N, C-alpha and C positions, 0 to 999 in steps of 0.2 A: 646410069641409074637402073635400067632394065636388067643389066647383067648382075648387078648387086642384088636386086630383088629376086631374081632366079636363083642365085647362089644361096640366099637366105632361105628361100622356100625349099630348095633341094636339101640343105642342111637339116631343116626341120623334118623332112620326110625320112632322112637317114637316121636322125636321132629317134624318131618315133618307132621305126622298125627295130632299132637296136634295143630300145626299152622293151618292146614286145617280146623279142627273143629271150631277153634276160628274165622277164616275168615267167615265161613258159618254163625255162630251165630251173628257176627258183621254186616252181611248184611241183616239179617232178619228185615224187616220193621215193626215197631209197629205204627199202626194208632191210634192216641189218641181218635179220634171220633168213633172208631169201637171196640177197644180192650176191652176185659172183664178184671176183676180184676186180674186174674192169668197172663194174657199177660202184663198188666201194671206193675206188680211186677217184670217183667224181665228187666225193665228199671233201670239202675244203679242209685240209689238215691231215688227210689220210693218203699216204703214198702206197707204193706197191708192197713194201715190207709189212706195214701195218695191216693192209688189206689181206695179205696172206695169213698173218697171225690171227686176224678176226675169223677167217674161214676155217683155219685149223682149230681154233677154240670151239667154234660151232660143231665141228665134226667130233671133237672129243667130249663135249659137254651137252650136246643137244640143243644149242641155241641160247639166246639171252632171254631171261625172264623180265628184266628191267634194263633201262639204259645204264644204270649204275653198274651192272654186270660187265660193262665194257672195261671197267678199271681192272678186271681180272686178266685182261690181255696185256702182255708185256709191251711197255712203251706208252700205255694210256693211263695216265694218272688222273686223279680227281680234277686237277687243274686243266689238264688236256681235255677231259670230257666236257667240262664247263665251256671251254673255248669252242669245241666241236658243236655243242648244242647252240651256242650263240651264233655261230657262222652258218649253221645248217639246220634251219627250222624244218626242213623237209626230211630229216633223218628220223625214222621210226623203227619199231621192232617189227 
């Protein structure tokens, strides 16, 4: 009985700490007009190639004025943008 109780308590501590680290990660703001390729890759749905295209677009056009401007980047459609916004509330200009 004591071993079971210790296991349950231990699992609760592990669960609580994993929730905390997820909450911290979810609150990290990623600024699309400032982030480098590595930071952009932290956005769910953005891999290395899209991250490079985002950086290239910024260099050529001086940054994004709205999130909708992301659809000007090859490979990011309106549907993709909607998915990115839903999965990444921490994504900002």
